Structures are given as C-alpha cells and as structure tokens.
N, C-alpha and C positions, 0 to 999 in steps of 0.2 A: 662204355657208352650206356647211358640210362635215359629213359624218356622224361621229358619235362612234365611235372605234375599238373600243368595248366593246359598246354597245347599238345603235349604228346611227342613233340619233336625230340629226336635223340640228341644228346649233348654229352660232352666230356666234363664232368664236375672236377673242379680243382680242389675241392674240400669234401669230406664225407657228408657234411650237412647240407650241401647244395641240392636243391630240388627244382630249381627254375633255370631255364636256358638263357634268360635275358632279364634286364631290368623291367621290360614291358610286362613279362609274365609275373614278376614279383608284384608289380603294381596291380595287375588284374587279380591276382590271388588275394591281395590285401582288400581290394574293393569288394570282392565276393564275400570275404569273411565279415566285413563291416555290414554288408547288406543282410547277411544271415543274422548277425547280432541284433540289428534293428528290428527285423521281423520277429525274432524270438522275444524281444522286450514287449511286443504288442500282443503276444498270445496270453491267454488265460491259463491257469494251472491245469484245468481239465484238458485243454487242447494240447498242452505239453505232454501230459500223461498219455494221451492218444498217440501222439507222434512217436514217443519213446516205445510204446507197445508195437506200433507198426514197424519201426526200425529193428526191434528185437526179432520180430517174426521174419522180416526179410533176411536178417543175418542168419537165423536158424535155417531158413529155406536155402540160402546160398551154401551153407556148410553141408546140408544134406545132399545137395547136387554135386559137391566136390568129392564126396566119398563114394 
C-alpha cells in the first residue's frame, strides 16, 4: 500500500508507475499542473529567480532538519 500523491489515501498500485488512487485524483493532479504552468508563464524572469532561490533555501532547510 502506498499513499495517493493527491489525496493521501492509501491504495494498492497495480503498476510501479501508479501514483494516484483513482481517475479523479489523476484529473486533479493534471488540473493542478496546468494551473502552475499558467502562473509560471505570467511571471517575469526576476520573479522566477526569486522563487527558485526561495525553493533552494527551503530544500536546504529541510535537509538540515533531517540530519
């Protein structure tokens, strides 16, 4: 059993690549990805650099907490 990447509900995947528990969660995941793509197209280069820097800092912070 593994958790669905959208809703967190445990499910038994029938294939190693399965990440969603249902077609509803597949659709929700797709809609979320499309919204993110649309928002990223609207950002300027400077804003993207800022977002990448914040994401890197969060990743480093998370790694520091795990060790």
